[in-house]
Structures are given as structure tokens and as C-alpha cells.
PLY file of the C-alpha trace (Angstrom):
ply
format ascii 1.0
element vertex 105
property float x
property float y
property float z
element edge 104
property int vertex1
property int vertex2
end_header
79.64 -2.50 -29.64
82.02 -0.08 -31.43
81.60 3.46 -31.95
83.39 3.44 -35.29
81.53 2.49 -38.49
82.82 -0.63 -40.02
84.60 0.27 -43.33
87.19 -1.33 -45.43
89.85 0.78 -43.71
88.78 -0.38 -40.21
88.71 -4.10 -41.38
92.15 -3.74 -43.09
93.72 -1.97 -40.04
92.36 -4.83 -37.77
93.69 -7.54 -40.07
97.03 -5.92 -40.26
97.14 -5.58 -36.50
96.30 -9.16 -36.13
98.89 -10.20 -38.57
101.55 -8.10 -36.97
100.70 -9.58 -33.50
101.02 -13.10 -35.04
104.33 -12.43 -36.69
105.83 -10.96 -33.41
104.44 -14.01 -31.44
105.96 -16.47 -33.89
109.24 -14.65 -34.09
109.30 -14.58 -30.21
108.65 -18.32 -29.99
111.38 -19.01 -32.57
113.98 -16.98 -30.69
112.99 -18.64 -27.43
113.27 -22.17 -29.04
116.71 -21.19 -30.48
118.01 -19.91 -27.06
116.93 -23.02 -25.38
118.60 -25.12 -28.02
121.79 -23.21 -27.86
121.75 -23.48 -23.99
121.34 -27.21 -24.23
124.31 -27.37 -26.71
126.63 -24.97 -25.00
125.60 -25.63 -21.41
124.00 -23.15 -19.00
125.87 -20.39 -17.31
127.32 -22.80 -14.62
130.73 -22.67 -16.30
130.63 -25.31 -18.92
131.77 -24.06 -22.17
131.14 -24.88 -25.90
134.59 -26.42 -26.46
134.51 -28.46 -23.24
131.05 -29.76 -24.03
131.57 -30.92 -27.70
135.30 -31.64 -28.18
136.07 -35.32 -27.57
132.41 -36.04 -26.99
131.48 -39.61 -27.79
127.85 -38.71 -28.34
125.92 -37.78 -31.38
123.57 -34.81 -31.71
120.75 -36.77 -29.92
122.95 -37.69 -27.00
123.34 -41.33 -27.87
126.65 -43.13 -27.57
128.25 -43.28 -31.04
130.29 -46.48 -30.37
127.26 -48.29 -29.10
125.16 -47.20 -32.08
127.95 -48.31 -34.35
128.19 -51.72 -33.02
124.48 -52.38 -32.84
124.12 -51.19 -36.59
126.88 -53.45 -37.80
125.54 -56.43 -35.89
122.28 -56.04 -37.45
121.39 -57.95 -40.75
119.36 -56.35 -43.47
117.61 -58.14 -46.24
118.65 -57.08 -49.78
115.52 -56.48 -51.69
117.28 -57.18 -54.99
118.51 -60.66 -54.16
116.81 -61.44 -50.89
120.15 -62.23 -49.07
120.67 -61.12 -45.51
123.58 -58.80 -45.25
125.38 -57.36 -42.25
124.85 -53.61 -41.74
128.61 -52.94 -42.12
128.64 -54.47 -45.56
125.18 -53.51 -46.84
126.17 -50.46 -48.90
129.06 -52.33 -50.63
126.65 -55.25 -51.29
123.78 -53.18 -52.72
126.21 -51.32 -55.01
127.48 -54.54 -56.49
124.09 -56.14 -56.52
122.38 -53.31 -58.54
125.30 -53.43 -61.02
124.77 -57.17 -61.56
121.10 -56.63 -62.13
121.66 -54.03 -64.75
123.81 -56.51 -66.85
0 1
1 2
2 3
3 4
4 5
5 6
6 7
7 8
8 9
9 10
10 11
11 12
12 13
13 14
14 15
15 16
16 17
17 18
18 19
19 20
20 21
21 22
22 23
23 24
24 25
25 26
26 27
27 28
28 29
29 30
30 31
31 32
32 33
33 34
34 35
35 36
36 37
37 38
38 39
39 40
40 41
41 42
42 43
43 44
44 45
45 46
46 47
47 48
48 49
49 50
50 51
51 52
52 53
53 54
54 55
55 56
56 57
57 58
58 59
59 60
60 61
61 62
62 63
63 64
64 65
65 66
66 67
67 68
68 69
69 70
70 71
71 72
72 73
73 74
74 75
75 76
76 77
77 78
78 79
79 80
80 81
81 82
82 83
83 84
84 85
85 86
86 87
87 88
88 89
89 90
90 91
91 92
92 93
93 94
94 95
95 96
96 97
97 98
98 99
99 100
100 101
101 102
102 103
103 104
């Protein structure tokens, strides 16, 4: 198999080599993922720029239309776990704040 005798030093060097290879591999994968993410955000080299892509955009970070999400969330009704009423999404935060204050009294 190997012409070197198996010693602690050989095992330690082998472990160190394996760990360094894994660190380099992980670092490379992270850099590739970051580069892909930046390219998706900024746009590829076809002329689109960062400012043109994001300024005035009506989309959130997931690419969904902000206005559409806003209208669907405000149209939804949520049930208050405190008083069991159904509250519109637009007023839920205000309601829960007052509802919890009433419960404390």
C-alpha cells in the first residue's frame, strides 16, 4: 500500500491536508454562490447596471410584485388568538396591541 510507516505525524499531515482541501472547497463554493447572487442582482454583463435594476423597482427581494402582495395581505383576515375575532391584515398589528393591553388589565 504505502511505503511510509504509519506514524502520528503521517496521520496528522493527512488530516491537515484533508481539512485544508475541504476549507478551500467550501470557500470556493461560497464565492461562486456569492458571484451568482450578485450577477442576478446586478444583472449580467449585457449592459444592465445596478442602479437601473433596483431604482424604481416595484418588486421585493424575491421578485414578487410589492403592490400585489400588499393588497392580498390587507384583504386577508386573521383570527386574533386573544379574543377570537377576525381582523383584517392591515389592522391586525393595531388590534393585537390594544387587545393585549386590555387583557393585562
